[in-house]
C-alpha positions as CSV (number, residue, x, y, z in Angstrom):
1,M,-4.6,12.7,-4.5
2,Q,-1.4,14.2,-5.8
3,N,2.0,12.5,-6.4
4,D,4.0,14.8,-4.1
5,E,1.2,14.0,-1.1
6,I,2.2,10.3,-1.6
7,L,5.8,10.1,-2.6
8,K,7.3,11.5,0.9
9,P,10.1,10.3,3.1
10,G,9.6,6.6,4.3
11,I,7.1,5.9,1.5
12,T,9.4,2.8,0.3
13,G,9.4,1.1,3.8
14,F,13.2,2.0,4.1
15,T,14.5,3.6,7.1
16,R,18.2,4.2,8.4
17,Y,19.3,6.0,11.5
18,P,18.7,8.7,12.5
19,D,15.3,8.4,10.7
20,K,12.6,6.8,12.5
21,F,9.4,6.5,10.6
22,D,6.4,5.0,12.5
23,E,5.1,1.6,11.2
24,Q,1.4,1.6,10.6
25,D,-0.9,0.0,13.4
26,Y,-2.3,-2.8,11.5
27,K,-4.4,-3.8,14.3
28,E,-6.2,-0.5,14.4
29,F,-6.7,-0.8,10.6
30,E,-8.0,-4.4,11.0
31,M,-10.8,-2.9,13.3
32,Y,-12.1,-0.8,10.3
33,L,-11.5,-3.8,8.1
34,Y,-13.4,-6.3,10.0
35,H,-16.3,-3.9,10.7
36,A,-16.6,-3.0,7.2
37,L,-16.6,-6.6,6.0
38,R,-19.0,-7.6,8.5
39,L,-21.5,-4.9,6.9
40,K,-20.8,-6.3,3.5
41,R,-21.0,-10.0,4.5
42,G,-17.5,-10.5,3.6
43,K,-14.5,-11.9,5.5
44,V,-10.7,-12.0,5.5
45,I,-9.4,-15.3,3.7
46,S,-5.9,-14.5,4.9
47,K,-3.5,-12.0,6.1
48,E,0.3,-11.4,5.6
49,L,2.2,-9.0,7.8
50,L,5.6,-7.5,7.0
51,V,7.7,-10.7,6.1
52,N,10.4,-11.1,3.4
53,N,11.2,-7.2,3.2
54,K,7.7,-6.1,1.9
55,S,6.7,-2.4,2.2
56,F,3.3,-3.3,2.9
57,F,0.5,-5.4,4.8
58,T,-1.7,-7.8,2.7
59,Y,-5.0,-9.0,3.5
60,L,-6.9,-11.4,1.0
61,I,-10.6,-10.8,1.4
62,K,-13.8,-12.2,0.1
63,I,-17.1,-10.5,-0.9
64,N,-20.0,-12.0,-2.8
65,Q,-18.0,-14.8,-4.0
66,N,-15.1,-12.4,-5.2
67,Q,-11.6,-12.2,-3.8
68,Y,-9.6,-9.1,-3.6
69,Y,-6.2,-8.0,-1.9
70,L,-6.2,-5.2,-0.1
71,L,-2.8,-3.6,0.5
72,L,-1.7,-1.1,3.5
73,N,1.5,0.7,3.2
74,S,3.8,0.1,6.2
75,T,4.6,3.6,6.9
76,Y,1.5,5.9,5.7
77,P,-2.3,5.0,5.9
78,L,-2.4,4.3,2.0
79,L,-4.6,1.5,0.8
80,A,-4.8,-0.2,-2.6
81,F,-7.0,-3.0,-4.1
82,A,-5.4,-5.8,-6.4
83,T,-6.3,-8.9,-8.1
84,N,-3.0,-10.4,-7.8
85,V,-0.1,-9.7,-5.7
86,D,3.2,-11.6,-5.8
87,Y,7.1,-11.1,-6.5
88,S,6.5,-10.8,-10.1
89,G,4.1,-7.8,-9.7
90,I,1.0,-6.5,-8.4
91,E,-2.3,-6.0,-10.6
92,F,-3.9,-3.0,-9.0
93,I,-7.5,-2.6,-9.5
94,D,-9.9,0.6,-8.7
95,P,-11.3,0.6,-5.3
96,I,-14.3,-1.8,-4.6
97,D,-17.1,-0.5,-2.7
98,L,-16.0,-1.6,0.8
99,F,-15.7,1.3,3.1
100,D,-18.0,4.1,4.2
101,T,-16.1,7.2,3.6
102,N,-16.6,8.4,7.2
103,L,-15.6,5.1,8.5
104,L,-12.1,5.1,6.7
105,S,-10.6,8.2,8.0
106,P,-7.4,8.6,8.1
107,Y,-7.0,6.0,5.4
108,K,-6.6,7.0,1.8
109,I,-7.6,4.5,-1.1
110,L,-5.4,5.0,-4.1
111,R,-6.7,4.5,-7.6
112,K,-5.3,2.2,-10.2
113,E,-4.7,5.4,-12.5
114,L,-2.3,6.6,-9.9
115,L,-0.7,3.4,-8.9
116,N,0.1,2.6,-12.6
117,K,1.6,6.1,-13.5
118,L,5.0,5.9,-14.7
119,I,7.4,7.1,-12.1
120,N,9.4,10.3,-12.8
121,M,12.6,10.5,-11.2
122,S,12.0,14.4,-10.5
123,E,9.1,13.2,-8.3
124,I,11.1,11.2,-5.9
125,K,13.5,14.1,-5.1
126,R,11.7,14.5,-1.6
127,L,12.6,11.1,-0.5
128,R,15.8,10.1,1.6
129,D,19.0,9.6,-0.3
130,Y,18.8,5.7,0.7
131,E,15.5,5.6,-0.7
132,I,16.3,6.9,-3.9
133,K,19.4,4.7,-4.0
134,N,17.1,1.9,-4.0
135,I,14.7,3.0,-6.2
136,R,17.7,3.4,-8.8
137,Y,18.8,0.0,-7.9
138,W,15.4,-1.9,-8.2
139,N,14.1,0.4,-11.1
140,P,10.6,0.5,-10.4
141,G,8.4,1.5,-13.3
142,T,5.4,2.9,-11.5
143,I,4.4,4.9,-8.4
144,G,2.5,1.7,-7.1
145,E,5.8,-0.3,-7.4
146,V,7.7,2.5,-5.2
147,I,4.9,2.3,-2.4
148,F,4.1,-1.6,-2.3
149,N,7.3,-3.2,-2.9
150,Y,9.3,-6.4,-2.1
151,W,12.8,-4.9,-2.2
152,D,15.3,-6.2,0.2
């Protein structure tokens, strides 16, 4: 997946009138998630919806005694896996074998290499002016920090 396919208006979770970006239907996503976890004998330990100005939904899952965070962007059907998620940062990992590729459409799982790629200001020119203003203010270092953020 190319950066310009990801860094599109609304990706930061910020919106202003007259823009109206749809919020992800997390209940629909949970149908995929719970089905996949049932097949792997896993479970959801906890979930955190959109609170505290986050731009993503967070699911702590457990499979074979290992715990992972699964993140869903609030605007686009983009997913990421992580081992640590808090205000100090997110430690992204490559996707674990959880989803059957046929089951997952329309969701896209982002790889660690892309998420940890340094952000280039020329890559954000397609975003809305208020998103660019927030990016300049919060100064994220990586693409992952733009897509999955705690900005307020």
